N, C-alpha and C positions, 0 to 999 in steps of 0.2 A: 504494500500500500504506500502510495506517495501522497502526502498532504501538501497542498499549495495554499498557504494562508493568503487571504486578500486577493484571490485570483478568481476570475470568472470561468465558467464552464468551458468556453471556447478556448481559453488559454490552456486549460488542463487537457483538453482533447489534443491540442497541438503537442504538448509535452509527452502525452501518452503515445502518440503516433511516432514522434522522434525516438522515444525509448524502444518502441516495438521494432522500428527499422534498424536501429543500432544493434539490438540483440540478434535479430535475424541475419545480420551481415557479419556477425562475429563468430569465429571458430573458437571453441573451448577445448581444453586439453585435460584429460584425466591424469591421475598420478602415474598410470601405466603408459602414458603417452598416446592413448587413444584420443583421436580428435573427433569432435561431434559438433553439430549445429543444433540450435533449438529456436523456438519461437515463443512469444508470450501473447496473451490477449488481455485486454483490459477495457476499462470504461471510465467515465467521468461522472461524478455526482457533485452537485452544488449544495452546500448547506442551506436549508430552507427552514421555515418555522416548524415543519414536520420532523426535521432532523435536529434534535436539540443536544445530542451528545455524540461522542465518537462511537460509542456502542451502537447507537441508532444508524450511524453512517456505515459501520461495518456490516450490520444486519442487512441494510438496503443494498449495499454493494454486493454482498454474497448472493442475495436473491436475484439481483440483476444479472450477475455473472452466470448463475445457474440457468436462468431463463435464456440468456444468450447462447449458452452451450446447447440447451435443448432445442432451440429454434434452428441453430446451425446444423444439428444432427438431423432434424427433419428435412432441411433443405438438401443435405447430402443424400438422404434416402430418396427424395423426390427426383434428384438428378440421375442417380444410378439405375 
């Protein structure tokens, strides 16, 4: 989780996309010298009146991530 105080959602989305691109273009190396690549997924939430604590933010974030994964899997099923 990355917290960006005093930032708007649009700025957070840009940071998330830059982070996603950087990670996807980076080769990682294990202790046994095995090289691998990975990707990350994420999203952005803006603190609103309905989100009054970090715990609320984490709960909403986890729910949105789960929903995104679920919808993505449905899309993959529809395409194949």
